[in-house]
N, C-alpha and C positions, 0 to 999 in steps of 0.2 A: 258432810252434810250436803245436802243437794242445793244449788243454786236457786235463789227466790224467782219466782215466775215472773217474768217482764210486765211492767205496768205499761210501758209504750215502747215503741220500737219503729225504726226506718229500715226495710229491707230492700236492698240493691236500688237503692234511691238514686234518682237522676234528676235534675233541675238544669235547664238550658237558659240561657240569657243571649238574645240575638242570635239565635242558631248555634251558640257554642255552649258547650257544657260547663256550668260553673262547678259542679261536681258530678261524678258518675259513678253508680254501682256500690255506693257507701251504705255500710250496716252500723246500726246504732241501737243499742238496748239499753232499758231503764228501768230497775227495779226497786222496789221499796229500801229506803236506806242509803241509796246510792249518793254520792257527793262528787259530781263531775263537773270539770272545766272544759269548755271548747275554745282551743286557742289556734291562731292563724293570723296571717297578716291581714290588714284592712284590704276588702275586696276579694278575699280567699272564699266567701260565702257563708260566713258563720252564722250572720242573722239570717240568712235565707235558710239556712239547715235548721234553725231554731223556729221560724215561722213554718216551716214544712212539719215539724213535729207538733207544733201547736194546732195545726190544721188551718193555718191562715193563708196558705197557699195549695196551690195543687202540684203535686210531682208529675214532672214529664215522664218519669218511669219508675218502676219499683211499687214497693206497698208501705202504707201507713198504718200501724196499729195501735190503737188504745185499749187497754181492758175495759170491758163494758162496765159502765158505773163509777169508772175513776174520775176524780175531778182535777181538771188541769187548770192552771193558771198561768198565764203569759204576760211577763213585763216587756213593752217593745222599748227599743232604745229611744225612740222619740215619743216622749208621754202624749195620749190623746184622751183629752178630759171630756170629749164628745159635748152634750148639750144640757147635761143635769144642771138644776137650778143650783144646788148647793154642794159642797166637798162631799158631805155626808150621803146625800143622795148617789154621787158617782161612786163613793167606796161601798155602798150598800148593793149596787148594782154587780158587785162581786159574789154576793151570796146567790145561791140557786132561789128561784121564785118562792118554792115552798118555805124558804128560811129567812124572806126578806124581814120578817117582823122581829128577828133577834137583834134588834137593834143594839143590845149590849155590846155585841161584837164589833160593831162598829165604833161606838163611843171607846172601847179600849183600846183599840189599834189606833184611832185618831189622837188619843191622849198619848200613848207611846211614841208616837211620832210628831207631838207638838202641834198638831193640826185643828183649825177651828173649823168644826163641821157646818156652822151657818154660811160660811163664805162662799163667795160666788167662785167658780174655777178658773175664770177669766181673770187675766191680769196677774196670774202666780208668777212668781219669779222660778227660774230653772230648778233650782234646788226644791221648792215647795211645789212645783207639778211632779217632780221626781217623787217624793214623799207622798203625795196622793196616789200616784200610780201604784206604788209599793203598798200602801194600806189597803189597795182595792185586790192587788193579788195575794195579800195574806190573810184577809179577813176570813177567808173561808176554810183556812187550814188545808189547803189542797194535798192531794195526794201526789201531783206531780207539779212540780215548780219549774217554770223555765223562764231564766233572767237574763235580759240583754243589757248589759253595763249596768248594773242596779246602783254602782257607787256614782256615777255621773252626777256632778253638781251637790253631792251630799256633802255635807261638812264632817269633820272628824269623829264627833260624838255620835252622829248618827250612823256612821259607817261603822263604829264600834258596836253600837246597839244592834246594827242589821247581822253583825256577824255573830253574835250570842243568840240572835232569833234564828237564824239558820243553823246554827250549829245543833239548836235543840229540835229540829224540824224532821220528823219521824217519815216522811215520804221521800220521793225522788227527787233530787236536785241536779237540775243542769243550768251552768253559767257562763255567760261570756262576759269577760271583765278584762280590761288592762292595769287594774289594781294587783300587782303582783304580791304585795301583802296580803291582802284579802283572799286570793286564791290559796295562797300558802296555808292560810289558817282553815279552809273550810274543804278543800279538794282532796280525794282519796284515788280519783283516777283522772287522767288526761287524756282528751281526744284531740288530735292535732290536724286539722283540716289543712293540707298543704298540696298544692298545684293538683286540685280536684281528687285527692285521695284522702282517706281518713285513716290515721295511725291510732293506736290505742297504747298508753302508757299505765301498766297497773301500779301506779304509785301517784302520790300527790304531785302537785306543781312545785314542790320544792326540789323534785328531781327531774325536772323537765328539762334545764338547760344543759346539764350534763348529758342526759339522754339524747336530745337533738343534736347535741355535737357528734355524738357517736354515730346519729344516723347518718349525717352528713360526711363524717370521716369514713364510713363504709362506701357511701356513694363515690366519694373520691377515689377510693382504692380501686372501684368497678371503672370509673373513668379513666384512671391510670392504665389498669388492664386493656382496656377498650382503645386508648393511645397506642399501645406497643402494638397491638393488632393492625390498627390503622397503617402504622409506619410499616410494618412488615409487608403489609398488602400494597402499599403505595410503592417500595423498593422492588415488589415482584413485577408490577404493572411498567415501571419504568426500565427494568432490566429486559422485559419481556417482550417491548414494543418492538425494537429492532428484531429479534429472531422470530417473532409469531406474526404473520399476515392477518392472521383471525384470533382474536382476543376470546377468552371465555367469559361469555357475556354473563354467566351466573355469578362468576368473582368480581367482575364490574358493578354488578347490582348489589352484591353483598357489600362491597367497599361503600357504595353510595348510601346504602341503609347504614352501615356503620358511623359515617358524617353525620347523618340524619340524627342518629342518637346521640352523638356528640354534642350536638347543638343543642339537643334536648336538654342534657345534662348540664351542659352551660347556661341554659335558659332558666335556671332556678330563679325563683322571684328575686329582683333586686332588692338592695338595701339601701335606705338612704343616706347619701353623701352630704353631711352639713358641714359648712366650713362658715368660719365667723371672720368678718372684717373688722379688725382692732384700730382704733384710733390712737394718737400718741399717748402715752402712759400720763401725764398730768402729775399731780402731787401725789404724795403718800396718804394724805388726808382725802377720803371721798366725801363723806358727809358726818357733820357734827350737830347733834341736836341737845338742845339744852332745855329741860323743865317744857317741855311743849304739850299744849292742853288743845282740847277741841271740843265743843259739845254741840249738839242741834237741839234746840229749844231747851228742855229740861233734862234730854239725856245726855251724859257724860260718855264720850266714845273714846278720848284718851287724856290721862289725866298725869300731869308731871312727869312725862318719860324724857330720859336722857340716854344718848348712846353716842358712840363715836365709831364710825365704820371706816375702815383703813382700805387703801388699793389692795385689791384682791381678794378681799373677803368674801364669803358666801353666806348670805343670811336667807333663812328661811322664816316666813311669817305664817303662823297657823291662829286657828279661833273658829269658833262657831260661824254659821252663815250669818250675815248682818252685824258682826261684831264690829267691825269698823277697820279690818285689815287694809283694804283697798286706800281708805282714808288715810289711814297711819301711813301708807307707802306714799300716795301723792304729797303729803307734808314733807316727808323726808327728801324727795326731788325736787320739791318747789313748785308743784302745781297747785297746791292748796295752802292758803295761808292758816298758821295755827292761830287759835284764839289768844293765847298767851306762850311765851319762851321763843325761843329762836333757833333757826336752822342754817347753819352755814355749810356752803358747798364748797369742796375743795377746787382747786385751778384747773383748768383745761377739762372740766367735766363735760363728755359727749354720752348723752342717755340714749340707750335704744329701748323702747317700752312695747311689750306686747301685752295689749288689752285684753280683760278677760271676755268681753261680749264679742269681739272680733267684727264688730259692727262697722268698723271704720271704713271697709271695702264694699258694703252691701250694695252700694250703687254703681260699682266700676263694673264695665260690660264684658271685660275680658281679663284673662289671666295674663296676657302681655301688658295690658295698661297697669295693672295692680304694681308691676315691677318697672314698667318704662311709661310714666304716665305722661312724657312728652314725646313719645314716639320712639322709632328706631328699632335696632335689634340686638345691640349690643350694650351688655350692663358692666359695670364696674364691681369686682368683687375681689377685696383685699388689694386693691390698687392694680389689679389685672382685667384686661376687658374678657369677657365671656359671651357668647351667644346666649341669648335669652333661652332659646328651646334647650340647648345643652345644660344650662343651670337648672332649668325647672325639672329636666330629667334626672338630677341629682337628688331631687325631692321625689322622685317616683311618679313624676308628671310625664304622660305620653306626649311627644313633640307635637303630635298631631291636635293635640287638645290647647294649643297655645291661643287660639281665639274662642275658646269656649267661655261662655259666661260664669261669672263668679256665682250664680244663682244656682248653676246647676250642680254645684261642688257638695260633696258629703260633709258632715263635720270635720271628721278626721281630715279630709282634703283641704278644707279651708284652714284648719289648723297649720297643716305643712305649707302652705301657702303665704298665711302670714309670718311664719319662720324663714320662708324663703327670702321675703321682703326684710325683715329685721336682720338677718345676717349679713345681706350684702350692704347695709349702711354701716360706716364705720363708727364704732363707740367703744368706752372704757368702763361703763357702767350699764350693765344689762337689767332691765326689771321686767320680771315674767309673771304675770298674772294667771295662773293656773295653765300653765303651758303644757301639761301631759294629757288635757281631755282629748279623748277620741282618737289617741295616737295608738298604733300598733306597738306590739313590744321592740320590734327591732328597730323601729324609728325611735322609740324611748331609749333605748340602750344607746345607739348614736349620738342622741340629743346629750346624755349624761357624759358621753367620752368628750365631746366637742365644748362644753361647758368646764369639764375638767382640765383641759389644756388652755381656757380662755385666760388669758393674764390680767382681764380686767377685774372689776367689782360685780358681782351678782346679787341681786335681791330678788327672791323667787315667793310668791304665795301659791300655795299647794295644799292640796287635801291628800296628796299622794305619799305615803309615809315611806315607803322603800326608795322611792326618788329622792325625798329629804335626806334620807339616810346616806344615801350615794353621793350626795352633791354639797351640803350645806356644812358649814363649821359652826355655826350658832342658830338659836330658833328664838325669834320674838314671838310670844304668845298674847294674843289680845282676847280679853274676858268677855268683852261687849257691855261691861259696868265702868269703864274707864281704865280699868287696871291694865297694865302693859308691862311685860317683863322679859327680859332676855337672859336666856340659858345657854351655856357653852354645850355644843356637841350637836348631833342628829336628832331626830326625832326619839328615837329610843331613848337617848340620854335625857331628854326633855321629860319624858313619860316617868323616868326614874327621880327627876328633879323636883317636878311640878309638887305644890302643896296638894294635900287629899282633897276631895270634893266637900265642900261645905254642906251640912245637914239642911240649914236653912238659908236663905238669902239674909244678909246682915239689914240693918236699919238704914233707911237711903241717907241720914247724916253721917252716917259712919264712913262708907265708902271703901273700896279695896285700899290695900297699901301702896305708896309709891314705889314706882321701880327703884331696885336696890342692884348694885352689881352682885353677880353670883361668886360666892367664894369656890373655888374648885381647885384641883390640884394644877400645879404649875409645870409639870413635866410627865413624861410617858411613864407607866409603870416599869418595874425592872425588865420583866418577861418581854414588853412590848419594845423596849430599848434595845433589848439583845436580838430581838427577831428584825427590828429594821437594820441593825448593824450586819446581821447575816444575808439579808435579802439580796444587795448588791453581786456578793460572790455566787449565790445561787442563780441569780439571772444570768451571770458571765456563763455558768456552767452549762445551763440549760440552752443558752444560745450557741454554745460552741456543739453542743451535742446535736442539735437540730441541724446545724451546718453539715457535720458529719455524715448524719443520716441522709441528707438530702443529696450529698455527695455520692453514698452507696446507691440511694434510688435511681439517680440518673444513669448509672450503668446499664445499658439496655439490655445486657446479656444475664443480670442478675435472676430475674425471673425465671429464665430457662434453666439456669444451673441450679439453683437452688429456691424453690417456691417457697418454701418454709421460712427460709432467712428472709424472702422478699416480704412475706405476710408478717413476719416479726418486725421488720424495719418499719414497714408501713403503719403497723399499731403503735409502735413506740413513738413515730414520728407525731402522730395525732396526740398521744399523750403528752410528750413533751412540749407541744405548741400549748395545750390546755394549761399544763403547769406553769409554762411561761408567762401565759397572758395573767393567770391567778397571782403569780409572784408580783408580776409589775403592778397590779391592781392593789395588792396589799402593800406594796412599798409606797404607792403614791398615797394609800390611806393614813398609814403610819407618818409619813412625812408631813403629811396637811395638818394630820392632829398635832404632832410635836410642834410645828410653827405657829398654830392656834394657840397651845398652850403657852409657849413662850412669849407669845405677843401679849 
């Protein structure tokens, strides 16, 4: 069957930023029914690529094509609600002029996204503004749908609704998102924008991690070959200097080019290096809440909730936007008094708090002053002095931007800056309110690793299902009507345990049930327990194999003697490293689950 004709395409596309190519010579094609995700680290040019395809910016080179008559809808990363008088008017502007009278389309999409069409667009929350922008993009049922971070600031019910809506979309879909679960559910192809080039994976996002590791392993093999050539050429130069008055200038230039290629190979985009400063341990009890309640006017946010959080617990807090998640967390950490009930803090509690709004530093003139408000160049991290420029470099900030204004930062950069400040301060309880917003995937994974090794307690409010599944040991769900309940496990465990949605809202006098402890298994299943017991031996075996392979590959004569054996050893080395990482992650997951169940 011949491939479907393209609805939109970029051919040999180049965009420059300050005379430097952001990307160059890339090709991209979208056809009806395509489900494509565009991935790459922050600053790689993903949003620019999407804008170019949407016709929002001009290419510096190459061609943009859109099939005549095709309807294109573009959702920008930052909602722009313009100057429409009402939400309904703004959404209706997403219809072509000849169909503006079809207000039933506007009413349907507004109802689906729980939006009041008569409200003014000014003063909306981040989640409301995102839903309005989505409504405008979806109202026309476009042939080409281009979405930049569609799940940002959305709550979990809306994200799940959006997944269903996009899954039924008949046109072409190209999306950028840091929500790995969202991409896994929807994508069938992956475009990876990396160091100015675009790679294609003919599979969904679920296969991206293994594929990208394979790409890097192949690059590493090429780099190892280049290293050996450099060593051989350098040896030739050293031995020939005394024997030859005149060098072969061609070989000298070739050596210089190889060294430059080596610098390029090692100059792959950096990965954020995140470290936490941990305070003294404190007691085994972190927080105990007994029958706490909170209401604002006639609206009950929390009613009769009790919990006991121990040192080292990982707690996720979920619920619709506006349900009261932040209110609950503030009561637990003592910055907001409950109307009834009591909260007791453990001894020696030192709290690090990442606020959702990130407004705390909005008036700070420079990055340096965020970390060093009293001036100076050195910052204490984990009890060790670090130069502030070097510390910010760990968080992917160019040292030359030390005096840059905070106002000039993107959303992702602001988030990384706030994490840098938070992690430099000693704590034994971390409270993170939507920490994953605007982070690239590499930084997300690094954040997960750091939190996994943190000895203190973590309370995280998040709509990122994958992040919650990888981090937390229990979920506290807030329903917005006063009901709060705790579930053992990650997000997927919560979904399996939560009660089915009610067909209609109960009478106001009835109210939701009070929080009750969840009855669950108290130990691992037989299969999981056997796997946990076997994993240390597997980890030891893989570690020994990797050491042996590295010793073999260190033999400078192996490639010349047996290229096939060298390639086999290189391939197996990459596979063993991947297997070791997976085994270690699985052991940590099972060990944590066993500890949670035993507690």
